[in-house]
C-alpha positions as CSV (number, residue, x, y, z in Angstrom):
1,X,-31.0,20.6,-77.0
2,X,-29.4,23.1,-79.4
3,X,-26.4,24.9,-77.9
4,X,-27.2,28.1,-79.7
5,X,-30.7,28.1,-78.1
6,X,-29.2,27.5,-74.7
7,X,-26.7,30.3,-75.2
8,X,-29.4,32.7,-76.4
9,X,-31.5,31.8,-73.5
10,X,-28.6,32.5,-71.1
11,X,-27.8,35.8,-72.8
12,X,-31.6,36.7,-72.6
13,X,-31.6,35.9,-68.9
14,X,-28.5,38.0,-68.3
15,X,-29.9,40.9,-70.3
16,X,-33.3,40.6,-68.4
17,X,-31.5,40.4,-65.1
18,X,-29.4,43.5,-65.9
19,X,-32.5,45.3,-67.2
20,X,-34.5,44.4,-64.0
21,X,-31.5,45.6,-61.8
22,X,-31.3,48.9,-63.5
23,X,-35.1,49.3,-63.5
24,X,-35.2,48.6,-59.7
25,X,-32.3,51.0,-59.1
26,X,-34.2,53.7,-61.1
27,X,-37.4,53.2,-59.0
28,X,-35.4,53.4,-55.7
29,X,-33.7,56.6,-56.8
30,X,-37.0,58.1,-57.8
31,X,-38.5,57.1,-54.5
32,X,-35.6,58.7,-52.6
33,X,-35.9,61.8,-54.7
34,X,-39.6,62.1,-53.9
35,X,-39.0,61.7,-50.2
36,X,-36.2,64.3,-50.3
37,X,-38.6,66.7,-52.0
38,X,-41.2,66.1,-49.3
39,X,-38.6,66.7,-46.6
40,X,-37.5,69.9,-48.2
41,X,-41.1,71.0,-48.5
42,X,-41.8,70.2,-44.8
43,X,-38.6,72.1,-43.7
44,X,-39.5,75.0,-45.9
45,X,-43.1,75.2,-44.4
46,X,-41.7,74.8,-40.8
47,X,-39.2,77.6,-41.4
48,X,-41.9,79.9,-42.7
49,X,-44.2,79.1,-39.8
50,X,-41.3,79.7,-37.4
51,X,-40.6,83.1,-38.9
52,X,-44.3,84.0,-38.7
53,X,-44.5,83.0,-35.0
54,X,-41.3,84.9,-34.3
55,X,-42.7,87.9,-36.0
56,X,-46.0,87.7,-34.0
57,X,-44.1,87.2,-30.7
58,X,-42.0,90.3,-31.4
59,X,-45.1,92.3,-32.2
60,X,-46.8,91.1,-28.9
61,X,-43.7,91.8,-26.9
62,X,-43.5,95.3,-28.4
63,X,-47.2,95.9,-27.5
64,X,-46.7,94.6,-23.9
65,X,-43.7,96.8,-23.5
66,X,-45.5,99.8,-24.7
67,X,-48.5,99.1,-22.4
68,X,-46.2,98.6,-19.4
69,X,-44.4,101.8,-20.1
70,X,-47.8,103.6,-20.4
71,X,-49.0,102.1,-17.1
72,X,-45.8,103.0,-15.3
73,X,-46.0,106.5,-16.7
74,X,-49.6,106.8,-15.4
75,X,-48.7,105.5,-12.0
76,X,-45.8,107.9,-11.8
77,X,-48.2,110.7,-12.5
78,X,-50.6,109.4,-9.9
79,X,-47.8,109.2,-7.3
80,X,-46.7,112.7,-8.2
81,X,-50.3,114.0,-7.7
82,X,-50.7,112.1,-4.4
83,X,-47.4,113.5,-3.2
84,X,-48.6,117.0,-4.0
85,X,-51.9,116.3,-2.1
86,X,-49.9,115.0,0.9
87,X,-47.6,118.0,0.9
88,X,-50.6,120.3,0.7
89,X,-52.4,118.4,3.6
90,X,-49.2,118.5,5.7
91,X,-49.0,122.3,5.2
92,X,-52.7,122.7,6.2
93,X,-52.1,120.5,9.3
94,X,-49.0,122.6,10.3
95,X,-51.1,125.8,9.9
96,X,-53.9,124.4,12.0
97,X,-51.5,123.2,14.7
98,X,-50.0,126.7,14.8
99,X,-53.5,128.2,15.2
100,X,-54.3,125.7,18.0
101,X,-51.2,126.7,19.8
102,X,-52.2,130.3,19.6
103,X,-55.7,129.5,20.8
104,X,-54.3,127.5,23.7
105,X,-52.1,130.4,24.7
106,X,-55.2,132.7,24.6
107,X,-57.2,130.2,26.7
108,X,-54.4,130.0,29.2
109,X,-54.5,133.8,29.5
110,X,-58.3,133.8,29.9
111,X,-58.1,131.0,32.4
112,X,-55.7,133.0,34.5
113,X,-58.1,136.0,34.3
114,X,-61.1,133.7,35.3
115,X,-59.2,132.3,38.2
116,X,-58.3,135.7,39.5
117,X,-62.0,136.8,39.1
118,X,-63.1,133.6,40.9
119,X,-60.9,134.3,43.8
120,X,-62.2,137.8,44.0
121,X,-65.8,136.5,44.0
122,X,-65.1,133.9,46.6
123,X,-63.6,136.5,48.9
124,X,-66.6,138.8,48.4
125,X,-68.9,135.9,49.1
126,X,-67.1,135.1,52.3
127,X,-67.3,138.7,53.4
128,X,-71.1,138.8,52.7
129,X,-71.6,135.5,54.6
130,X,-69.7,136.8,57.6
131,X,-71.7,140.0,57.6
132,X,-75.0,138.0,57.3
133,X,-73.9,135.8,60.2
134,X,-73.1,138.8,62.3
135,X,-76.5,140.4,61.5
136,X,-78.5,137.2,62.1
137,X,-76.5,136.0,65.1
138,X,-76.3,132.5,63.6
139,X,-73.7,130.6,61.7
140,X,-74.3,129.3,58.2
141,X,-74.5,125.7,59.4
142,X,-76.9,126.5,62.1
143,X,-79.1,128.4,59.7
144,X,-79.1,125.5,57.3
145,X,-80.0,123.0,60.0
146,X,-83.0,125.2,61.2
147,X,-84.2,125.8,57.6
148,X,-83.9,122.1,56.6
149,X,-85.6,121.0,59.8
150,X,-88.6,123.3,59.1
151,X,-88.8,122.4,55.5
152,X,-88.5,118.6,56.3
153,X,-91.3,118.9,58.9
154,X,-93.6,120.7,56.5
155,X,-92.7,118.5,53.6
156,X,-93.3,115.3,55.5
157,X,-96.8,116.4,56.5
158,X,-97.6,117.5,52.9
159,X,-96.1,114.3,51.5
160,X,-98.1,112.0,53.7
161,X,-101.3,113.9,53.0
162,X,-100.6,113.8,49.2
163,X,-99.7,110.1,49.3
164,X,-102.8,109.2,51.2
165,X,-105.0,111.2,48.8
166,X,-103.4,109.8,45.7
167,X,-103.5,106.2,47.0
168,X,-107.1,106.6,47.9
169,X,-108.0,107.9,44.5
170,X,-105.9,105.3,42.7
171,X,-107.2,102.5,44.9
172,X,-110.8,103.4,44.2
173,X,-110.4,103.6,40.5
174,X,-107.8,100.8,40.2
175,X,-109.8,98.3,42.3
176,X,-112.9,98.8,40.2
177,X,-111.1,98.2,36.9
178,X,-108.8,95.5,38.2
179,X,-111.7,93.7,39.8
180,X,-113.6,93.7,36.6
181,X,-110.6,92.5,34.5
182,X,-109.6,89.8,36.9
183,X,-113.1,88.5,37.3
184,X,-113.6,88.4,33.6
185,X,-110.3,86.7,33.0
186,X,-110.9,84.0,35.6
187,X,-114.4,83.4,34.4
188,X,-113.3,83.0,30.8
189,X,-110.4,80.7,31.6
190,X,-112.5,78.3,33.8
191,X,-109.5,76.2,34.8
192,X,-109.8,73.3,37.2
193,X,-108.3,73.6,40.7
194,X,-104.9,71.9,40.5
195,X,-103.6,70.9,43.9
196,X,-101.4,67.9,43.8
197,X,-98.2,66.6,45.4
198,X,-95.9,64.3,43.4
199,X,-95.4,61.4,45.9
200,X,-92.7,58.9,44.9
201,X,-94.2,56.0,46.8
202,X,-94.3,52.5,45.4
203,X,-96.9,50.0,46.7
204,X,-95.7,46.5,47.3
205,X,-97.8,43.3,47.1
206,X,-96.3,42.0,50.4
207,X,-93.6,42.7,53.0
208,X,-91.5,39.9,51.5
209,X,-90.9,42.1,48.4
210,X,-88.8,44.5,50.5
211,X,-86.2,41.8,51.1
212,X,-86.0,41.1,47.4
213,X,-85.7,44.8,46.6
214,X,-82.8,45.1,49.1
215,X,-81.2,41.9,47.9
216,X,-78.3,39.9,49.3
217,X,-75.9,42.2,51.2
218,X,-78.0,45.1,49.7
219,X,-76.7,44.6,46.1
220,X,-80.1,45.1,44.5
221,X,-80.9,48.3,46.2
222,X,-77.4,49.6,45.6
223,X,-77.6,48.7,41.9
224,X,-81.0,50.5,41.6
225,X,-79.8,53.6,43.4
226,X,-76.7,53.8,41.2
227,X,-78.6,53.2,37.9
228,X,-81.5,55.6,38.7
229,X,-79.7,58.2,40.7
230,X,-82.2,58.2,43.6
231,X,-82.4,57.1,47.2
232,X,-84.7,54.1,48.1
233,X,-86.1,54.4,51.6
234,X,-87.2,51.0,53.0
235,X,-88.7,51.6,56.4
236,X,-91.5,50.2,58.6
237,X,-94.2,51.6,56.4
238,X,-96.3,48.6,55.5
239,X,-96.4,47.4,51.9
240,X,-94.6,50.4,50.5
241,X,-91.2,51.9,49.8
242,X,-90.3,55.6,49.1
243,X,-88.3,57.0,46.3
244,X,-86.4,60.2,47.3
245,X,-84.6,62.6,45.0
246,X,-84.4,66.4,44.5
247,X,-84.8,65.9,40.7
248,X,-88.4,65.3,40.0
249,X,-87.7,63.7,36.6
250,X,-85.2,61.2,38.1
251,X,-87.7,60.5,40.9
252,X,-90.4,59.7,38.4
253,X,-88.0,57.4,36.4
254,X,-87.1,55.6,39.7
255,X,-90.8,55.2,40.7
256,X,-91.8,53.8,37.3
257,X,-88.8,51.5,37.2
258,X,-89.3,50.1,40.7
259,X,-93.0,49.6,40.1
260,X,-92.2,47.7,36.9
261,X,-89.6,45.6,38.7
262,X,-92.0,44.7,41.5
263,X,-94.7,43.8,38.9
264,X,-92.2,41.7,36.9
265,X,-90.6,40.0,39.9
266,X,-87.2,39.6,38.4
267,X,-85.0,41.9,40.6
268,X,-81.2,41.6,40.0
269,X,-78.6,44.1,38.9
270,X,-78.6,43.4,35.2
271,X,-82.3,43.5,34.8
272,X,-82.5,46.6,37.0
273,X,-80.2,48.5,34.6
274,X,-82.3,47.4,31.6
275,X,-85.6,48.5,33.2
276,X,-84.1,51.9,34.3
277,X,-82.9,52.5,30.7
278,X,-86.3,51.6,29.3
279,X,-88.1,53.9,31.7
280,X,-85.7,56.7,31.0
281,X,-86.6,56.6,27.4
282,X,-90.3,56.3,28.2
283,X,-90.2,59.4,30.5
284,X,-88.2,61.4,27.9
285,X,-91.0,60.6,25.4
286,X,-93.6,61.7,28.0
287,X,-91.7,64.9,28.6
288,X,-91.7,65.8,24.9
289,X,-95.3,64.9,24.4
290,X,-96.3,66.9,27.6
291,X,-94.4,70.0,26.3
292,X,-96.1,69.9,22.9
293,X,-99.5,69.2,24.4
294,X,-99.2,72.1,26.8
295,X,-98.2,74.4,24.0
296,X,-101.2,73.3,22.0
297,X,-103.5,73.9,25.0
298,X,-102.0,77.3,25.6
299,X,-102.3,78.1,21.8
300,X,-98.7,79.2,21.5
301,X,-96.5,78.3,18.5
302,X,-93.0,78.9,17.0
303,X,-91.1,77.6,20.0
304,X,-87.8,75.6,19.6
305,X,-88.1,71.9,20.3
306,X,-85.6,72.2,23.2
307,X,-87.8,74.9,24.8
308,X,-90.9,72.6,24.5
309,X,-88.8,69.7,25.9
310,X,-87.8,71.8,28.9
311,X,-91.4,72.9,29.5
312,X,-92.4,69.2,29.5
313,X,-90.1,68.6,32.5
314,X,-92.5,70.9,34.5
315,X,-95.0,68.1,34.3
316,X,-93.1,66.5,37.2
317,X,-92.5,69.8,39.1
318,X,-94.9,71.3,41.7
319,X,-94.9,74.5,43.7
320,X,-97.0,74.6,46.9
321,X,-98.8,71.6,45.5
322,X,-99.6,73.2,42.2
323,X,-98.5,71.4,39.1
324,X,-96.2,73.8,37.2
325,X,-97.0,72.7,33.7
326,X,-100.8,73.2,34.3
327,X,-99.9,76.5,36.0
328,X,-98.0,77.6,32.9
329,X,-101.0,76.9,30.6
330,X,-103.4,78.6,33.0
331,X,-101.1,81.7,33.2
332,X,-100.8,81.8,29.4
333,X,-104.6,81.9,29.0
334,X,-105.1,84.5,31.7
335,X,-102.3,86.7,30.2
336,X,-103.9,86.5,26.8
337,X,-107.3,87.6,28.1
338,X,-105.9,90.4,30.1
339,X,-103.8,91.6,27.1
340,X,-106.9,91.6,24.9
341,X,-108.9,93.6,27.4
342,X,-106.3,96.4,27.8
343,X,-105.1,96.4,24.1
344,X,-101.6,94.8,24.6
345,X,-99.9,92.3,22.3
346,X,-101.9,89.1,22.9
347,X,-99.4,86.6,21.4
348,X,-96.4,87.9,23.3
349,X,-98.4,88.0,26.6
350,X,-99.5,84.4,26.1
351,X,-96.0,83.4,25.3
352,X,-94.6,85.2,28.4
353,X,-97.2,83.6,30.6
354,X,-96.5,80.1,29.2
355,X,-92.7,80.4,29.6
356,X,-92.5,82.5,32.8
357,X,-91.6,79.5,35.1
358,X,-89.5,77.5,32.6
359,X,-86.4,78.1,34.8
360,X,-88.0,75.9,37.5
361,X,-87.2,72.9,35.3
362,X,-83.5,73.6,35.7
363,X,-83.0,75.6,38.9
364,X,-82.4,72.4,41.0
365,X,-79.1,71.7,39.3
366,X,-77.9,75.2,38.3
367,X,-77.0,78.3,40.2
368,X,-79.4,81.2,40.0
369,X,-83.0,82.0,40.4
370,X,-85.6,80.4,38.1
371,X,-86.4,83.7,36.5
372,X,-82.8,84.4,35.5
373,X,-82.2,80.8,34.4
374,X,-85.4,80.7,32.3
375,X,-84.6,84.1,30.6
376,X,-81.1,83.0,29.7
377,X,-82.3,79.7,28.3
378,X,-85.0,81.3,26.2
379,X,-82.7,84.0,25.0
380,X,-80.3,81.2,23.8
381,X,-83.0,79.7,21.7
382,X,-84.2,82.9,20.0
383,X,-87.3,83.7,22.0
384,X,-88.5,87.3,21.5
385,X,-86.7,89.9,23.7
386,X,-90.1,91.2,25.1
387,X,-91.0,87.6,26.3
388,X,-87.5,87.2,27.8
389,X,-87.9,90.4,29.8
390,X,-91.4,89.2,31.0
391,X,-89.8,86.0,32.2
392,X,-86.8,87.7,33.9
393,X,-89.0,90.4,35.5
394,X,-92.0,88.5,36.8
395,X,-90.4,88.5,40.3
396,X,-89.0,92.1,40.0
397,X,-85.4,90.9,39.7
398,X,-85.0,93.3,36.8
399,X,-87.1,96.2,35.6
400,X,-90.3,95.5,33.6
401,X,-89.8,97.2,30.3
402,X,-93.2,96.5,28.6
403,X,-96.8,96.2,29.5
404,X,-96.6,92.5,28.5
405,X,-94.2,91.9,31.4
406,X,-96.7,93.5,33.9
407,X,-99.5,91.3,32.5
408,X,-97.3,88.2,32.9
409,X,-96.7,89.0,36.6
410,X,-100.4,89.8,37.2
411,X,-101.6,86.5,35.5
412,X,-99.0,84.5,37.6
413,X,-100.3,86.1,40.8
414,X,-104.0,85.4,39.8
415,X,-103.2,81.8,39.0
416,X,-101.3,81.2,42.3
417,X,-103.8,83.1,44.5
418,X,-107.0,81.4,43.4
419,X,-108.5,79.4,46.3
420,X,-107.5,75.8,46.0
421,X,-104.8,76.4,43.5
422,X,-101.9,76.0,45.9
423,X,-101.4,74.6,49.4
424,X,-98.5,74.5,51.8
425,X,-97.4,72.0,54.3
426,X,-98.1,72.8,58.0
427,X,-94.5,73.6,58.9
428,X,-93.9,76.0,56.0
429,X,-97.3,77.7,56.8
430,X,-96.5,78.2,60.5
431,X,-93.0,79.5,59.6
432,X,-94.4,82.0,57.2
433,X,-97.0,83.3,59.6
434,X,-94.5,83.7,62.4
435,X,-92.1,85.5,60.0
436,X,-94.8,88.0,59.1
437,X,-95.6,88.8,62.7
438,X,-92.0,89.0,63.8
439,X,-91.1,91.3,60.9
440,X,-94.0,93.6,61.7
441,X,-93.0,93.7,65.4
442,X,-89.5,94.8,64.4
443,X,-90.7,98.3,63.5
444,X,-90.6,101.1,66.1
445,X,-93.9,102.1,67.7
446,X,-95.6,98.7,67.0
447,X,-97.6,97.3,69.9
448,X,-99.0,94.1,68.4
449,X,-99.1,92.3,65.1
450,X,-101.4,89.6,63.9
451,X,-101.2,87.5,60.6
452,X,-104.7,86.5,59.6
453,X,-106.6,85.0,56.7
454,X,-103.9,82.3,56.1
455,X,-101.2,84.9,55.9
456,X,-102.9,87.0,53.3
457,X,-103.3,90.0,55.7
458,X,-101.2,91.5,58.5
459,X,-102.9,93.7,61.1
460,X,-100.6,96.0,63.1
461,X,-101.7,97.8,66.3
462,X,-99.5,100.8,67.0
463,X,-98.9,102.9,70.1
464,X,-101.0,106.1,69.6
465,X,-98.6,108.3,71.5
466,X,-95.6,107.2,69.4
467,X,-97.1,107.2,65.9
468,X,-99.6,109.7,64.5
469,X,-102.0,109.2,61.6
470,X,-99.5,110.4,59.0
471,X,-96.8,108.1,60.3
472,X,-99.2,105.2,60.1
473,X,-99.4,105.6,56.4
474,X,-95.6,105.5,56.1
475,X,-95.4,102.5,58.4
476,X,-97.9,100.5,56.2
477,X,-95.8,101.3,53.2
478,X,-92.5,100.4,54.9
479,X,-93.8,97.0,56.2
480,X,-95.2,96.1,52.8
481,X,-91.9,97.0,51.1
482,X,-89.9,94.9,53.6
483,X,-92.2,91.9,53.1
484,X,-91.7,92.2,49.3
485,X,-87.9,92.4,49.7
486,X,-87.4,89.6,52.3
487,X,-90.1,87.0,51.8
488,X,-91.4,84.7,49.1
489,X,-95.2,84.1,49.1
490,X,-98.0,83.3,46.6
491,X,-100.4,86.1,45.7
492,X,-100.6,89.3,47.8
493,X,-100.3,90.2,51.4
494,X,-102.4,93.2,52.7
495,X,-100.9,95.3,55.5
496,X,-103.4,97.2,57.7
497,X,-102.1,99.6,60.4
498,X,-104.6,100.4,63.2
499,X,-104.1,103.4,65.5
500,X,-106.6,103.6,68.3
501,X,-107.0,106.4,70.8
502,X,-109.3,106.5,73.8
503,X,-110.4,109.3,76.1
504,X,-111.9,108.5,79.4
505,X,-113.9,110.9,81.7
506,X,-115.3,110.2,85.2
507,X,-118.5,111.9,86.4
508,X,-118.7,112.4,90.1
């Protein structure tokens, strides 16, 4: 190869390399310059933006400062005005206080004058009384006694005559209207006679079942009594056992559970607990359905579910043999008819009649009368205040504030007094009859007393020389009032006082 060509090639390569180096260096320097220019532009823009923000911040701060100064100035002005008002009010109060002190001094001076005048008047009055006593020959106390005795004697006679006259007129008019209303109401209700007694007696298929109910060492009967909360009486009564409990609902649960156990035949503690739980749920369902059905029959609505449930418990409660749930429905219907006849609120009257004895579903396990307990329970569940008063007042434990309360009481008495509606056991009947006669004999001047017509009437024979005709009227009222205050009875009791005089002449 030619050396010259090689040399030229080497020189060309060196020149190309040098040219490439300088060209690359030029590009790098240009790139650095462009980047520096960009950085300078960015810094310049940031500085301008910072100056703009700073300027805006200063303007905002200036505005806020001015606004705060204005607000402080306004508040200072308000405080100054309020201070001026308080100073003015204080000055007015001081002035009034000074005037009150002056008036008090004037009143004290007047009071002193009045006291002196009063003492003078008292002295003059005493002098006049002494002169009158000297003239009359009687002291003031003796004159008062004589005057009061004469006025009392005359007033008693007038009072007895007026009472007798008013009672006769009221009785004549009231009996006609009341008889018509009651007859119409009873006829339109047309309820069946409800006289029943809830007997918790379970019939057994044989005498051997009693041994199975008792169990070994009495474990079955103990388990049943503990689970159901009742007493099981196993006596000599053939083919039956008795369930005893003050709670009618628990008694019904026990009766149903024992009847089911006898029918099933499997009587042991574990199965007893299961059957009692099942019957408890079944009776709860019966209670709910009974309350709703009773409300439907009475045509009342809007009652809380707990109120209906408590009413359903009355299905297992009786009073003198009368089922209380059926009694509530009947009273509701009677109250509605009576309210419609006299223009009272029919819905409230029906509701009061329906709920009047709801307290009997809880009075066996809570202190208080059934009227008080029922009123408090219904008040707790939002029942109308008029209805609550009708419940609480239907035995006159509180005042009857509305005519609906009076209608509720009347409907309750009508339902309880109907023939066949209620019945008592012999012991309670005899005790009530004796109490009526003994109570009547406790009054002064009574010769004999007889309770007749199943305790619906008391006839009192008085001593004619000890009690006159006017006193007989007062005696009848006093006996009736004492019976109302001390005894409990269904319906009404009529008190008749008889004064008989005889004159005997002998012809010779």
